[in-house]
C-alpha positions in Angstrom: 12.2 50.6 46.9 15.9 50.5 47.6 17.8 47.4 46.1 20.7 46.0 47.2 23.2 44.2 45.3 26.0 42.0 46.9 29.3 41.3 45.1 32.8 40.0 46.4 32.1 36.4 47.1 34.6 33.8 46.1 36.1 30.8 47.2 39.7 31.3 49.2 41.5 29.2 51.6 41.5 29.5 55.6 43.4 32.5 56.5 42.6 34.3 53.4 40.9 37.7 53.9 37.9 38.7 51.5 36.0 42.3 51.5 32.2 42.1 50.5 30.4 45.2 48.7 26.8 45.8 49.3 25.4 48.8 46.4 22.6 50.5 47.1 20.4 51.9 44.5 18.9 54.8 46.2 20.0 57.4 48.3 17.2 56.7 51.0 20.5 53.7 52.3 21.9 56.5 54.1 19.4 57.0 56.5 19.2 53.6 57.7 20.9 51.1 59.7 22.5 48.0 57.4 23.7 44.9 58.5 25.0 42.0 57.0 23.4 38.1 57.6 24.7 35.0 56.3 23.2 31.4 56.1 25.0 27.8 55.6 23.4 25.2 53.9 20.9 23.6 56.4 21.1 26.2 58.7 19.2 29.6 59.9 20.3 32.8 58.7 22.6 34.5 61.5 23.0 38.2 61.9 26.8 39.0 61.5 27.3 42.4 62.1 25.4 45.8 61.7 25.8 49.7 61.3 23.4 52.3 62.2 23.0 54.8 59.5 26.0 57.3 60.3 28.6 54.7 61.5 27.9 56.0 65.1 27.1 52.1 66.3 28.5 49.0 65.1 27.8 45.6 66.6 29.3 42.1 65.8 28.4 38.7 66.5 30.6 36.9 68.8 31.9 33.9 66.1 33.4 37.4 63.9 34.5 39.7 66.4 38.1 40.6 65.9 38.4 39.2 62.3 35.3 40.9 60.7 34.7 44.7 60.5 31.5 46.3 59.0 31.7 49.5 57.3 29.8 51.8 55.2 30.1 55.1 52.7 26.9 56.8 52.5 28.0 59.5 50.4 28.8 56.1 47.7 25.7 54.2 49.1 27.9 51.2 49.7 28.2 48.9 52.6 31.5 46.7 53.1 32.0 43.8 55.1 36.0 43.2 55.8 36.4 39.5 56.7 39.7 38.3 57.8 41.3 35.2 59.2 38.6 33.1 57.8 37.8 29.6 58.6 35.8 27.1 57.0 33.0 27.6 59.2 32.5 31.3 58.0 31.5 29.6 54.2 27.8 30.5 54.0 25.7 32.8 51.5 26.0 36.6 52.8 23.2 39.0 52.7 23.4 42.7 53.0 19.9 43.7 54.6 18.9 47.5 55.2 16.8 48.0 58.2 13.4 50.3 58.3 15.1 51.8 61.4 18.3 54.4 61.5 19.7 53.1 64.5 20.0 48.9 64.8 19.5 45.9 62.5 17.6 42.4 63.7 15.8 39.7 61.6 12.2 41.4 62.1 13.2 44.7 61.1 15.2 44.3 57.8 13.5 45.9 55.1 15.3 45.2 51.9 17.6 42.2 51.2 20.1 41.5 49.2 20.3 38.3 46.6 23.4 37.1 48.6 27.0 36.4 47.9 28.9 33.2 48.1 32.1 32.6 50.1 33.3 29.2 50.4 36.7 28.4 52.8 38.4 25.7 52.1 41.2 23.8 54.4 
């Protein structure tokens, strides 16, 4: 089974930028949609952004639109989340997720989860 490993989380100040990376262990990554979720303490896990297998379809949660950009490099089995203009409310553990479908990601169709990477945004 594919394994996902996130990296790039750290503590930053409000207004800063961060780039999260997601490394997949197998080439099957390139056939499936992937997404980024986040979970803040005491809150549910929310879908932040998702991208189809070939990058042809991309979607964002309203709370990150215009600030975050999701991308992928199938040749490298990598996914990315560029986060700009970070706010304290963006503080959460961010999870990379691989769908078992090619076109979209929802919590119910996630096949593989990464272990998460912590992003902390201070004032």
